[in-house]
Short mmCIF file of the C-alpha atoms (twelve columns), coordinates in Angstrom:
data_MODEL
# 
_entry.id   MODEL 
# 
loop_
_atom_site.group_PDB 
_atom_site.id 
_atom_site.type_symbol 
_atom_site.label_atom_id 
_atom_site.label_alt_id 
_atom_site.label_comp_id 
_atom_site.label_asym_id 
_atom_site.label_seq_id 
_atom_site.Cartn_x 
_atom_site.Cartn_y 
_atom_site.Cartn_z 
_atom_site.pdbx_PDB_model_num 
ATOM 1   C CA . MET A 1   -155.834 -7.031 155.714 1 
ATOM 2   C CA . SER A 2   -154.670 -4.691 158.477 1 
ATOM 3   C CA . LEU A 3   -151.179 -5.219 159.775 1 
ATOM 4   C CA . ILE A 4   -151.981 -3.453 163.107 1 
ATOM 5   C CA . GLY A 5   -151.897 -5.904 165.993 1 
ATOM 6   C CA . TYR A 6   -149.406 -8.387 164.490 1 
ATOM 7   C CA . ASP A 7   -146.320 -6.967 166.321 1 
ATOM 8   C CA . ARG A 8   -147.235 -7.583 169.930 1 
ATOM 9   C CA . ARG A 9   -143.674 -8.482 170.701 1 
ATOM 10  C CA . GLY A 10  -142.492 -5.138 169.310 1 
ATOM 11  C CA . ALA A 11  -145.135 -3.307 171.331 1 
ATOM 12  C CA . TRP A 12  -143.920 -4.925 174.512 1 
ATOM 13  C CA . ARG A 13  -140.324 -4.151 173.650 1 
ATOM 14  C CA . ALA A 14  -141.234 -0.440 173.050 1 
ATOM 15  C CA . ALA A 15  -143.351 -0.275 176.285 1 
ATOM 16  C CA . LEU A 16  -140.627 -1.804 178.414 1 
ATOM 17  C CA . ALA A 17  -137.903 0.340  176.851 1 
ATOM 18  C CA . CYS A 18  -139.836 3.475  177.622 1 
ATOM 19  C CA . MET A 19  -140.544 2.188  181.145 1 
ATOM 20  C CA . ALA A 20  -136.819 1.828  181.670 1 
ATOM 21  C CA . ALA A 21  -136.136 5.238  180.152 1 
ATOM 22  C CA . LEU A 22  -138.587 6.873  182.512 1 
ATOM 23  C CA . ALA A 23  -137.180 4.870  185.473 1 
ATOM 24  C CA . VAL A 24  -133.738 6.356  184.728 1 
ATOM 25  C CA . ALA A 25  -134.831 9.908  183.836 1 
ATOM 26  C CA . MET A 26  -137.503 10.348 186.483 1 
ATOM 27  C CA . GLY A 27  -136.856 7.756  189.265 1 
ATOM 28  C CA . LEU A 28  -133.115 8.159  189.295 1 
ATOM 29  C CA . GLY A 29  -132.240 11.370 187.596 1 
ATOM 30  C CA . ARG A 30  -134.971 13.441 189.108 1 
ATOM 31  C CA . PHE A 31  -135.955 11.750 192.426 1 
ATOM 32  C CA . ALA A 32  -132.747 10.122 193.669 1 
ATOM 33  C CA . PHE A 33  -132.135 13.330 195.578 1 
ATOM 34  C CA . THR A 34  -134.995 12.402 197.920 1 
ATOM 35  C CA . PRO A 35  -133.276 9.361  199.612 1 
ATOM 36  C CA . MET A 36  -129.862 11.016 199.306 1 
ATOM 37  C CA . LEU A 37  -130.912 14.227 201.080 1 
ATOM 38  C CA . PRO A 38  -130.971 12.811 204.687 1 
ATOM 39  C CA . ILE A 39  -127.572 11.264 204.046 1 
ATOM 40  C CA . MET A 40  -126.104 14.534 202.916 1 
ATOM 41  C CA . LEU A 41  -127.748 16.299 205.833 1 
ATOM 42  C CA . HIS A 42  -126.200 13.915 208.223 1 
ATOM 43  C CA . GLU A 43  -122.779 14.336 206.599 1 
ATOM 44  C CA . GLY A 44  -123.103 18.087 207.020 1 
ATOM 45  C CA . LYS A 45  -122.839 18.731 203.354 1 
ATOM 46  C CA . LEU A 46  -126.140 20.592 203.263 1 
ATOM 47  C CA . ASP A 47  -128.680 22.071 205.654 1 
ATOM 48  C CA . LEU A 48  -132.366 21.772 205.148 1 
ATOM 49  C CA . GLN A 49  -132.691 25.149 203.411 1 
ATOM 50  C CA . ALA A 50  -129.862 24.441 200.972 1 
ATOM 51  C CA . GLY A 51  -131.480 21.049 200.243 1 
ATOM 52  C CA . GLY A 52  -134.773 22.800 199.379 1 
ATOM 53  C CA . VAL A 53  -132.964 25.072 197.049 1 
ATOM 54  C CA . LEU A 54  -131.294 22.184 195.202 1 
ATOM 55  C CA . ALA A 55  -134.609 20.495 194.905 1 
ATOM 56  C CA . SER A 56  -136.256 23.581 193.465 1 
ATOM 57  C CA . LEU A 57  -133.335 24.052 190.981 1 
ATOM 58  C CA . ASN A 58  -134.072 20.512 189.675 1 
ATOM 59  C CA . TYR A 59  -137.761 21.371 189.303 1 
ATOM 60  C CA . LEU A 60  -136.777 24.638 187.612 1 
ATOM 61  C CA . GLY A 61  -134.704 22.598 185.173 1 
ATOM 62  C CA . TYR A 62  -137.718 20.322 184.540 1 
ATOM 63  C CA . PHE A 63  -139.935 23.404 183.957 1 
ATOM 64  C CA . LEU A 64  -137.449 24.855 181.435 1 
ATOM 65  C CA . GLY A 65  -136.941 21.541 179.689 1 
ATOM 66  C CA . ALA A 66  -140.725 21.057 179.354 1 
ATOM 67  C CA . LEU A 67  -141.141 24.488 177.869 1 
ATOM 68  C CA . SER A 68  -138.331 24.012 175.395 1 
ATOM 69  C CA . CYS A 69  -139.685 20.682 173.968 1 
ATOM 70  C CA . ALA A 70  -142.067 22.411 171.530 1 
ATOM 71  C CA . SER A 71  -139.072 24.132 169.806 1 
ATOM 72  C CA . ILE A 72  -136.803 21.076 169.528 1 
ATOM 73  C CA . ARG A 73  -136.628 19.564 166.009 1 
ATOM 74  C CA . VAL A 74  -134.376 16.501 166.852 1 
ATOM 75  C CA . LYS A 75  -135.714 12.979 166.309 1 
ATOM 76  C CA . ALA A 76  -137.361 11.549 169.376 1 
ATOM 77  C CA . ALA A 77  -135.126 8.498  169.625 1 
ATOM 78  C CA . ALA A 78  -132.011 10.634 169.518 1 
ATOM 79  C CA . MET A 79  -133.376 12.894 172.281 1 
ATOM 80  C CA . VAL A 80  -134.111 9.911  174.496 1 
ATOM 81  C CA . ARG A 81  -130.607 8.461  174.032 1 
ATOM 82  C CA . GLY A 82  -128.943 11.820 174.637 1 
ATOM 83  C CA . GLY A 83  -131.106 12.485 177.642 1 
ATOM 84  C CA . LEU A 84  -130.395 9.110  179.176 1 
ATOM 85  C CA . ILE A 85  -126.593 9.353  178.726 1 
ATOM 86  C CA . ALA A 86  -126.633 12.890 180.127 1 
ATOM 87  C CA . THR A 87  -128.665 11.781 183.227 1 
ATOM 88  C CA . ALA A 88  -126.186 9.024  184.018 1 
ATOM 89  C CA . ALA A 89  -123.312 11.488 183.665 1 
ATOM 90  C CA . LEU A 90  -125.018 14.028 185.952 1 
ATOM 91  C CA . LEU A 91  -125.679 11.351 188.634 1 
ATOM 92  C CA . LEU A 92  -122.025 10.375 188.577 1 
ATOM 93  C CA . GLY A 93  -121.087 14.054 188.712 1 
ATOM 94  C CA . MET A 94  -123.075 14.473 192.013 1 
ATOM 95  C CA . GLY A 95  -120.651 11.879 193.577 1 
ATOM 96  C CA . LEU A 96  -117.434 12.967 191.904 1 
ATOM 97  C CA . LEU A 97  -117.840 16.777 192.125 1 
ATOM 98  C CA . HIS A 98  -118.253 18.899 195.261 1 
ATOM 99  C CA . GLY A 99  -119.677 22.226 196.219 1 
ATOM 100 C CA . PHE A 100 -123.122 23.717 196.362 1 
ATOM 101 C CA . THR A 101 -122.766 25.727 193.173 1 
ATOM 102 C CA . VAL A 102 -121.650 22.703 191.211 1 
ATOM 103 C CA . TRP A 103 -124.476 20.656 192.594 1 
ATOM 104 C CA . GLY A 104 -126.911 23.340 191.740 1 
ATOM 105 C CA . VAL A 105 -125.795 23.277 188.091 1 
ATOM 106 C CA . LEU A 106 -125.923 19.449 188.008 1 
ATOM 107 C CA . ARG A 107 -129.415 19.296 189.540 1 
ATOM 108 C CA . THR A 108 -130.730 21.974 187.204 1 
ATOM 109 C CA . ALA A 109 -129.336 20.139 184.151 1 
ATOM 110 C CA . ALA A 110 -130.762 16.792 185.493 1 
ATOM 111 C CA . GLY A 111 -134.235 18.463 185.584 1 
ATOM 112 C CA . VAL A 112 -133.896 19.524 181.944 1 
ATOM 113 C CA . MET A 113 -132.850 15.997 180.940 1 
ATOM 114 C CA . SER A 114 -135.733 14.483 182.894 1 
ATOM 115 C CA . ALA A 115 -138.247 16.646 181.014 1 
ATOM 116 C CA . TRP A 116 -136.791 15.973 177.571 1 
ATOM 117 C CA . THR A 117 -136.519 12.257 178.240 1 
ATOM 118 C CA . PHE A 118 -140.089 12.105 179.669 1 
ATOM 119 C CA . VAL A 119 -141.651 14.042 176.777 1 
ATOM 120 C CA . PHE A 120 -139.793 12.395 173.849 1 
ATOM 121 C CA . ALA A 121 -139.832 8.847  175.334 1 
ATOM 122 C CA . SER A 122 -143.602 9.215  175.955 1 
ATOM 123 C CA . GLY A 123 -144.141 10.481 172.337 1 
ATOM 124 C CA . TRP A 124 -141.949 7.832  170.813 1 
ATOM 125 C CA . GLY A 125 -143.490 4.979  172.931 1 
ATOM 126 C CA . LEU A 126 -147.130 6.045  172.443 1 
ATOM 127 C CA . ARG A 127 -146.655 6.265  168.659 1 
ATOM 128 C CA . ARG A 128 -145.101 2.752  168.572 1 
ATOM 129 C CA . LEU A 129 -147.994 1.407  170.656 1 
ATOM 130 C CA . ALA A 130 -150.558 2.992  168.320 1 
ATOM 131 C CA . GLU A 131 -148.741 1.572  165.330 1 
ATOM 132 C CA . THR A 132 -148.924 -1.958 166.781 1 
ATOM 133 C CA . GLY A 133 -152.532 -1.680 167.966 1 
ATOM 134 C CA . ALA A 134 -151.608 -1.921 171.685 1 
ATOM 135 C CA . PRO A 135 -152.428 1.452  173.215 1 
ATOM 136 C CA . ALA A 136 -153.443 -0.251 176.558 1 
ATOM 137 C CA . LEU A 137 -149.716 -0.837 177.202 1 
ATOM 138 C CA . ALA A 138 -149.365 2.891  177.824 1 
ATOM 139 C CA . GLY A 139 -149.773 2.094  181.507 1 
ATOM 140 C CA . VAL A 140 -146.665 -0.037 181.405 1 
ATOM 141 C CA . ILE A 141 -144.708 3.007  180.200 1 
ATOM 142 C CA . TYR A 142 -145.824 5.167  183.139 1 
ATOM 143 C CA . THR A 143 -144.869 2.623  185.713 1 
ATOM 144 C CA . GLY A 144 -141.292 3.620  184.933 1 
ATOM 145 C CA . PRO A 145 -141.095 6.532  187.429 1 
ATOM 146 C CA . GLY A 146 -142.477 4.348  190.243 1 
ATOM 147 C CA . ILE A 147 -140.024 1.576  189.518 1 
ATOM 148 C CA . GLY A 148 -137.135 3.972  189.461 1 
ATOM 149 C CA . ILE A 149 -138.300 5.710  192.713 1 
ATOM 150 C CA . ALA A 150 -138.640 2.285  194.485 1 
ATOM 151 C CA . ALA A 151 -135.135 1.342  193.357 1 
ATOM 152 C CA . THR A 152 -133.619 4.657  194.687 1 
ATOM 153 C CA . GLY A 153 -135.420 4.187  197.961 1 
ATOM 154 C CA . LEU A 154 -134.396 0.570  198.414 1 
ATOM 155 C CA . LEU A 155 -130.806 1.045  197.260 1 
ATOM 156 C CA . GLY A 156 -130.258 4.528  198.709 1 
ATOM 157 C CA . GLY A 157 -130.115 3.429  202.278 1 
ATOM 158 C CA . ALA A 158 -127.845 0.455  201.530 1 
ATOM 159 C CA . VAL A 159 -125.475 2.270  199.173 1 
ATOM 160 C CA . GLY A 160 -125.567 5.370  201.367 1 
ATOM 161 C CA . ARG A 161 -123.972 3.530  204.247 1 
ATOM 162 C CA . TRP A 162 -120.759 4.136  202.298 1 
ATOM 163 C CA . GLY A 163 -121.594 7.883  202.084 1 
ATOM 164 C CA . SER A 164 -123.514 10.072 199.755 1 
ATOM 165 C CA . ASN A 165 -120.728 10.082 197.140 1 
ATOM 166 C CA . ALA A 166 -120.896 6.299  196.798 1 
ATOM 167 C CA . GLY A 167 -124.767 6.586  196.581 1 
ATOM 168 C CA . TRP A 168 -124.679 9.023  193.703 1 
ATOM 169 C CA . ILE A 169 -122.012 7.012  191.862 1 
ATOM 170 C CA . GLY A 170 -123.999 3.863  192.410 1 
ATOM 171 C CA . PHE A 171 -127.104 5.382  190.966 1 
ATOM 172 C CA . GLY A 172 -125.072 6.570  187.924 1 
ATOM 173 C CA . LEU A 173 -123.739 3.128  187.330 1 
ATOM 174 C CA . LEU A 174 -127.201 1.545  187.699 1 
ATOM 175 C CA . SER A 175 -128.425 4.050  185.071 1 
ATOM 176 C CA . LEU A 176 -125.673 3.006  182.672 1 
ATOM 177 C CA . VAL A 177 -126.802 -0.709 183.076 1 
ATOM 178 C CA . LEU A 178 -130.386 0.126  182.306 1 
ATOM 179 C CA . ILE A 179 -129.445 2.338  179.377 1 
ATOM 180 C CA . ALA A 180 -127.306 -0.405 177.871 1 
ATOM 181 C CA . LEU A 181 -130.254 -2.851 178.029 1 
ATOM 182 C CA . VAL A 182 -132.626 -0.581 176.001 1 
ATOM 183 C CA . TRP A 183 -130.150 1.372  173.836 1 
ATOM 184 C CA . ARG A 184 -130.712 -0.506 170.607 1 
ATOM 185 C CA . ILE A 185 -134.507 -0.363 170.999 1 
ATOM 186 C CA . PHE A 186 -134.535 3.363  170.531 1 
ATOM 187 C CA . ASN A 187 -133.746 3.869  166.930 1 
ATOM 188 C CA . ASP A 188 -134.451 6.602  164.359 1 
ATOM 189 C CA . GLY A 189 -136.160 4.348  161.765 1 
ATOM 190 C CA . GLU A 190 -139.612 5.385  160.866 1 
ATOM 191 C CA . ALA A 191 -142.359 2.792  161.444 1 
ATOM 192 C CA . ALA A 192 -143.742 1.072  158.400 1 
ATOM 193 C CA . HIS A 193 -147.337 1.836  159.319 1 
ATOM 194 C CA . ALA A 194 -148.402 5.072  160.750 1 
ATOM 195 C CA . ALA A 195 -151.203 5.264  163.294 1 
ATOM 196 C CA . PRO A 196 -154.539 6.187  161.843 1 
ATOM 197 C CA . GLN A 197 -155.374 9.820  162.108 1 
ATOM 198 C CA . ALA A 198 -158.668 11.066 163.516 1 
ATOM 199 C CA . GLY A 199 -161.034 12.460 160.892 1 
ATOM 200 C CA . PRO A 200 -162.101 16.150 160.941 1 
ATOM 201 C CA . ALA A 201 -164.339 16.964 163.793 1 
ATOM 202 C CA . ALA A 202 -167.552 18.994 163.488 1 
ATOM 203 C CA . ALA A 203 -167.023 22.700 164.146 1 
ATOM 204 C CA . PRO A 204 -167.978 23.470 167.745 1 
ATOM 205 C CA . THR A 205 -170.745 25.944 168.543 1 
ATOM 206 C CA . ALA A 206 -169.925 29.287 170.155 1 
ATOM 207 C CA . ALA A 207 -171.161 27.977 173.528 1 
ATOM 208 C CA . GLU A 208 -169.004 24.850 173.175 1 
ATOM 209 C CA . SER A 209 -165.980 26.889 172.283 1 
ATOM 210 C CA . ALA A 210 -166.483 29.203 175.284 1 
ATOM 211 C CA . ALA A 211 -166.924 26.176 177.548 1 
ATOM 212 C CA . ALA A 212 -163.708 24.585 176.154 1 
ATOM 213 C CA . ARG A 213 -161.743 27.745 176.768 1 
ATOM 214 C CA . SER A 214 -162.981 27.955 180.259 1 
ATOM 215 C CA . ASP A 215 -162.132 24.224 180.904 1 
ATOM 216 C CA . ALA A 216 -158.686 24.798 179.488 1 
ATOM 217 C CA . ARG A 217 -157.986 27.719 181.908 1 
ATOM 218 C CA . TRP A 218 -159.226 25.567 184.867 1 
ATOM 219 C CA . LEU A 219 -156.995 22.702 183.745 1 
ATOM 220 C CA . VAL A 220 -153.868 24.905 183.594 1 
ATOM 221 C CA . ALA A 221 -154.607 26.539 186.923 1 
ATOM 222 C CA . LEU A 222 -155.558 23.482 188.923 1 
ATOM 223 C CA . TYR A 223 -152.804 21.279 187.541 1 
ATOM 224 C CA . GLY A 224 -150.298 23.654 189.224 1 
ATOM 225 C CA . LEU A 225 -151.932 22.816 192.548 1 
ATOM 226 C CA . ALA A 226 -151.031 19.112 191.963 1 
ATOM 227 C CA . GLY A 227 -147.416 20.075 191.443 1 
ATOM 228 C CA . PHE A 228 -147.273 22.014 194.697 1 
ATOM 229 C CA . GLY A 229 -149.385 19.617 196.642 1 
ATOM 230 C CA . TYR A 230 -147.339 16.468 196.209 1 
ATOM 231 C CA . ILE A 231 -143.793 17.822 195.905 1 
ATOM 232 C CA . ILE A 232 -143.174 18.687 199.594 1 
ATOM 233 C CA . THR A 233 -143.764 15.111 200.641 1 
ATOM 234 C CA . ALA A 234 -142.003 13.774 197.530 1 
ATOM 235 C CA . THR A 235 -138.847 15.878 198.299 1 
ATOM 236 C CA . PHE A 236 -138.688 15.495 202.070 1 
ATOM 237 C CA . LEU A 237 -140.464 12.239 202.932 1 
ATOM 238 C CA . PRO A 238 -137.417 10.410 204.510 1 
ATOM 239 C CA . VAL A 239 -136.540 13.544 206.491 1 
ATOM 240 C CA . ILE A 240 -140.069 13.988 207.701 1 
ATOM 241 C CA . ALA A 241 -140.381 10.330 208.702 1 
ATOM 242 C CA . ARG A 242 -137.056 10.395 210.521 1 
ATOM 243 C CA . GLN A 243 -138.167 13.418 212.532 1 
ATOM 244 C CA . ALA A 244 -141.432 11.649 213.514 1 
ATOM 245 C CA . LEU A 245 -139.858 8.153  214.112 1 
ATOM 246 C CA . PRO A 246 -136.395 8.818  215.554 1 
ATOM 247 C CA . GLY A 247 -134.270 5.695  215.764 1 
ATOM 248 C CA . SER A 248 -136.752 3.536  213.757 1 
ATOM 249 C CA . PRO A 249 -135.607 1.603  210.608 1 
ATOM 250 C CA . TRP A 250 -138.859 2.260  208.911 1 
ATOM 251 C CA . PRO A 251 -138.340 5.711  207.449 1 
ATOM 252 C CA . ASP A 252 -136.124 4.383  204.698 1 
ATOM 253 C CA . PHE A 253 -139.023 2.198  203.458 1 
ATOM 254 C CA . PHE A 254 -141.737 4.801  202.997 1 
ATOM 255 C CA . TRP A 255 -140.088 6.335  199.881 1 
ATOM 256 C CA . PRO A 256 -139.825 3.044  197.991 1 
ATOM 257 C CA . LEU A 257 -143.408 2.260  199.097 1 
ATOM 258 C CA . PHE A 258 -144.478 5.509  197.458 1 
ATOM 259 C CA . GLY A 259 -142.691 4.377  194.243 1 
ATOM 260 C CA . LEU A 260 -144.254 0.949  194.266 1 
ATOM 261 C CA . ALA A 261 -147.741 2.455  194.673 1 
ATOM 262 C CA . ILE A 262 -147.199 4.419  191.496 1 
ATOM 263 C CA . VAL A 263 -147.051 1.110  189.523 1 
ATOM 264 C CA . PRO A 264 -150.677 -0.138 190.066 1 
ATOM 265 C CA . GLY A 265 -151.892 3.423  189.852 1 
ATOM 266 C CA . ALA A 266 -150.477 3.886  186.417 1 
ATOM 267 C CA . LEU A 267 -151.809 0.564  185.181 1 
ATOM 268 C CA . ILE A 268 -155.309 1.184  186.518 1 
ATOM 269 C CA . GLY A 269 -155.407 4.851  185.370 1 
ATOM 270 C CA . ALA A 270 -154.457 3.800  181.844 1 
ATOM 271 C CA . ARG A 271 -157.431 1.477  181.684 1 
ATOM 272 C CA . ALA A 272 -159.979 4.090  182.833 1 
ATOM 273 C CA . PRO A 273 -162.666 4.121  180.149 1 
ATOM 274 C CA . ILE A 274 -162.353 7.013  177.802 1 
ATOM 275 C CA . HIS A 275 -165.908 8.161  178.416 1 
ATOM 276 C CA . TRP A 276 -165.329 8.764  182.093 1 
ATOM 277 C CA . ASP A 277 -164.903 12.466 182.704 1 
ATOM 278 C CA . ASN A 278 -161.312 13.410 183.311 1 
ATOM 279 C CA . ARG A 279 -162.235 16.353 185.579 1 
ATOM 280 C CA . LEU A 280 -164.029 14.029 187.980 1 
ATOM 281 C CA . LEU A 281 -161.194 11.547 187.869 1 
ATOM 282 C CA . LEU A 282 -158.651 14.347 188.589 1 
ATOM 283 C CA . GLY A 283 -160.843 15.554 191.522 1 
ATOM 284 C CA . LEU A 284 -160.890 12.099 193.045 1 
ATOM 285 C CA . ALA A 285 -157.125 11.582 192.557 1 
ATOM 286 C CA . TYR A 286 -156.340 15.023 194.205 1 
ATOM 287 C CA . ALA A 287 -158.556 13.992 197.146 1 
ATOM 288 C CA . LEU A 288 -156.629 10.763 197.563 1 
ATOM 289 C CA . GLN A 289 -153.298 12.646 197.527 1 
ATOM 290 C CA . ALA A 290 -154.583 15.226 200.019 1 
ATOM 291 C CA . LEU A 291 -155.589 12.473 202.419 1 
ATOM 292 C CA . GLY A 292 -152.182 10.852 201.980 1 
ATOM 293 C CA . VAL A 293 -150.403 14.127 202.926 1 
ATOM 294 C CA . VAL A 294 -152.675 14.741 205.898 1 
ATOM 295 C CA . LEU A 295 -151.991 11.259 207.306 1 
ATOM 296 C CA . SER A 296 -148.284 12.038 207.767 1 
ATOM 297 C CA . VAL A 297 -149.314 14.949 210.045 1 
ATOM 298 C CA . ALA A 298 -152.410 13.571 211.800 1 
ATOM 299 C CA . TRP A 299 -151.119 10.046 212.227 1 
ATOM 300 C CA . PRO A 300 -147.234 10.183 212.333 1 
ATOM 301 C CA . THR A 301 -146.816 6.464  212.974 1 
ATOM 302 C CA . ILE A 302 -145.446 3.600  210.883 1 
ATOM 303 C CA . THR A 303 -149.022 2.768  209.763 1 
ATOM 304 C CA . GLY A 304 -149.869 6.407  209.054 1 
ATOM 305 C CA . PHE A 305 -146.791 6.957  206.930 1 
ATOM 306 C CA . ALA A 306 -147.299 3.657  205.093 1 
ATOM 307 C CA . LEU A 307 -150.904 4.548  204.156 1 
ATOM 308 C CA . GLY A 308 -149.939 8.098  203.356 1 
ATOM 309 C CA . SER A 309 -147.228 6.881  200.985 1 
ATOM 310 C CA . LEU A 310 -149.650 4.591  199.213 1 
ATOM 311 C CA . LEU A 311 -152.332 7.223  198.803 1 
ATOM 312 C CA . LEU A 312 -149.869 9.823  197.581 1 
ATOM 313 C CA . GLY A 313 -148.185 7.449  195.134 1 
ATOM 314 C CA . MET A 314 -151.110 5.623  193.519 1 
ATOM 315 C CA . PRO A 315 -152.559 8.728  191.737 1 
ATOM 316 C CA . PHE A 316 -149.181 10.239 190.899 1 
ATOM 317 C CA . THR A 317 -148.817 9.346  187.243 1 
ATOM 318 C CA . ALA A 318 -152.539 8.776  186.882 1 
ATOM 319 C CA . ILE A 319 -152.980 12.495 187.432 1 
ATOM 320 C CA . THR A 320 -150.671 13.289 184.580 1 
ATOM 321 C CA . LEU A 321 -152.452 10.745 182.390 1 
ATOM 322 C CA . PHE A 322 -155.895 12.283 183.151 1 
ATOM 323 C CA . ALA A 323 -154.700 15.812 182.651 1 
ATOM 324 C CA . MET A 324 -153.070 14.981 179.270 1 
ATOM 325 C CA . ARG A 325 -156.262 13.065 178.264 1 
ATOM 326 C CA . ASP A 326 -158.368 16.143 179.091 1 
ATOM 327 C CA . ALA A 327 -156.141 18.396 177.067 1 
ATOM 328 C CA . ARG A 328 -156.740 16.148 174.110 1 
ATOM 329 C CA . ARG A 329 -160.480 16.239 174.796 1 
ATOM 330 C CA . LEU A 330 -160.327 19.978 174.594 1 
ATOM 331 C CA . ARG A 331 -157.928 20.553 171.721 1 
ATOM 332 C CA . GLY A 332 -157.719 17.183 169.948 1 
ATOM 333 C CA . ASN A 333 -154.516 16.708 167.865 1 
ATOM 334 C CA . ALA A 334 -153.639 20.370 168.518 1 
ATOM 335 C CA . ALA A 335 -153.333 19.768 172.246 1 
ATOM 336 C CA . ALA A 336 -149.607 20.325 172.432 1 
ATOM 337 C CA . GLY A 337 -149.828 23.981 173.342 1 
ATOM 338 C CA . LEU A 338 -152.288 23.340 176.202 1 
ATOM 339 C CA . ILE A 339 -150.192 20.433 177.394 1 
ATOM 340 C CA . GLY A 340 -147.214 22.741 177.464 1 
ATOM 341 C CA . TYR A 341 -149.115 25.432 179.564 1 
ATOM 342 C CA . ALA A 342 -150.345 22.748 181.941 1 
ATOM 343 C CA . THR A 343 -146.920 21.253 182.336 1 
ATOM 344 C CA . ALA A 344 -145.470 24.654 182.987 1 
ATOM 345 C CA . SER A 345 -148.109 25.298 185.679 1 
ATOM 346 C CA . TYR A 346 -147.246 22.016 187.289 1 
ATOM 347 C CA . GLY A 347 -143.560 22.924 187.175 1 
ATOM 348 C CA . VAL A 348 -144.196 26.212 188.923 1 
ATOM 349 C CA . GLY A 349 -145.985 24.390 191.704 1 
ATOM 350 C CA . GLN A 350 -143.048 22.084 192.055 1 
ATOM 351 C CA . ILE A 351 -140.593 24.838 192.190 1 
ATOM 352 C CA . LEU A 352 -142.516 26.765 194.922 1 
ATOM 353 C CA . GLY A 353 -143.065 23.771 197.212 1 
ATOM 354 C CA . PRO A 354 -139.576 23.157 198.511 1 
ATOM 355 C CA . LEU A 355 -138.815 26.912 198.555 1 
ATOM 356 C CA . PHE A 356 -141.810 27.339 200.810 1 
ATOM 357 C CA . ALA A 357 -141.411 24.258 202.976 1 
ATOM 358 C CA . ALA A 358 -137.691 24.012 203.749 1 
ATOM 359 C CA . PRO A 359 -137.168 27.454 205.316 1 
ATOM 360 C CA . LEU A 360 -140.334 27.202 207.349 1 
ATOM 361 C CA . ALA A 361 -139.426 23.651 208.556 1 
ATOM 362 C CA . GLN A 362 -135.868 24.727 209.508 1 
ATOM 363 C CA . ARG A 363 -137.277 27.627 211.556 1 
ATOM 364 C CA . THR A 364 -139.968 25.716 213.304 1 
ATOM 365 C CA . GLY A 365 -138.400 22.298 213.491 1 
ATOM 366 C CA . SER A 366 -141.439 20.647 211.873 1 
ATOM 367 C CA . PHE A 367 -142.990 20.072 208.462 1 
ATOM 368 C CA . ALA A 368 -146.504 20.109 209.858 1 
ATOM 369 C CA . VAL A 369 -147.521 23.511 208.540 1 
ATOM 370 C CA . PRO A 370 -146.066 23.060 205.026 1 
ATOM 371 C CA . LEU A 371 -147.717 19.690 204.712 1 
ATOM 372 C CA . LEU A 372 -151.133 20.967 205.832 1 
ATOM 373 C CA . VAL A 373 -150.821 23.838 203.344 1 
ATOM 374 C CA . ALA A 374 -149.961 21.248 200.615 1 
ATOM 375 C CA . ALA A 375 -152.898 19.087 201.576 1 
ATOM 376 C CA . GLY A 376 -155.145 22.154 201.503 1 
ATOM 377 C CA . ALA A 377 -153.980 23.025 197.969 1 
ATOM 378 C CA . LEU A 378 -154.783 19.492 196.802 1 
ATOM 379 C CA . GLY A 379 -158.160 19.595 198.606 1 
ATOM 380 C CA . ILE A 380 -159.059 22.912 196.931 1 
ATOM 381 C CA . GLY A 381 -157.989 21.448 193.569 1 
ATOM 382 C CA . ALA A 382 -160.244 18.412 194.180 1 
ATOM 383 C CA . VAL A 383 -163.351 20.542 195.092 1 
ATOM 384 C CA . LEU A 384 -162.804 22.942 192.106 1 
ATOM 385 C CA . PHE A 385 -162.273 19.986 189.571 1 
ATOM 386 C CA . ILE A 386 -165.448 18.330 190.823 1 
ATOM 387 C CA . GLY A 387 -167.236 21.706 190.715 1 
ATOM 388 C CA . VAL A 388 -166.234 22.244 187.109 1 
ATOM 389 C CA . TRP A 389 -167.367 18.836 186.180 1 
ATOM 390 C CA . HIS A 390 -170.738 19.266 187.910 1 
ATOM 391 C CA . ARG A 391 -171.238 22.673 186.236 1 
ATOM 392 C CA . SER A 392 -170.548 21.162 182.828 1 
ATOM 393 C CA . ARG A 393 -173.268 18.466 183.472 1 
ATOM 394 C CA . VAL A 394 -175.776 21.078 184.470 1 
ATOM 395 C CA . THR A 395 -174.949 23.202 181.370 1 
ATOM 396 C CA . LYS A 396 -175.245 20.269 179.093 1 
ATOM 397 C CA . GLY A 397 -178.573 19.420 180.666 1 
ATOM 398 C CA . ILE A 398 -179.897 22.978 180.076 1 
ATOM 399 C CA . ARG A 399 -178.653 23.013 176.425 1 
ATOM 400 C CA . SER A 400 -180.397 19.653 175.718 1 
ATOM 401 C CA . THR A 401 -183.787 20.806 176.980 1 
# 
């Protein structure tokens, strides 16, 4: 009798622990800077261009951390624990230490820790879910970034009333509380029952191999457009909203709304049937994000920003899920290299976004042009993904006749 499926409680513990880990590493460690930036600007600690540099340094750290994961030979649970503790320490450091150079080092290191924790917590959690026969709970894991982002948005404004130092320290202490709750769940013990491995696949034909290589190149290239397209809004949303709605209390709520929208998007995306084409799903998700970005320019009202935040947030982790799923379609169990290249491309897009947007917005006094460029990048990605999907259907139809 199979033992898979008997440990539902263990599956939920693993999923919720990974959710909390991603909330700390991504929502707090990586994206707490977004609600703290307008406070630091108001205090005169940064100007907009310096804020863009700090954001890009964090994304550079994430890029480097993602690239280094393939060469790390430490157990996943130990990497998660170490990454979480380091994230909390780096958040505290932002409030206790001062100076642009120090902050640059801290934000770069926080990016590395975010990548390590994301990759190893995902791997650890997905393996545990496979062992317990509950892969559908993967969506729960990827709600973590949204929950963390919502927490930073809702708490940032309140804690920030005592200044940015108090805000950063508050986020660090919150991280320690969450880490304490899940610490014992991450252990180095090997599971008693390994997940079943897929059997050997039939050797692909030359035409199928060429098509797979072409699809892989498209995936890497177009995934970078997603990184560039969302990151300008994700970095500067409170600043953009405050410029458009001076004196309004609403700008502090659009960032947590973005985070909350990630939660249903992750749950829905994880339940998308495996036979649905990932390229079509990615094209539709890119189109939704493009519309969300455009709304903040074309309709700079409370309603426009609210709808834009929802449309940008819902596909956020779903895009990552669909991209990773397509990499596995193309490379099977040997997909790690392709995932690494795609993640690197995404990271480059994230690094370039703030470096492009902040100086231009500082010179012109508006984020309109950077946002329209970002929306254009997402729109191009949507059209090209749908085009690649359509071409593959036509090619398969020709080969089958």
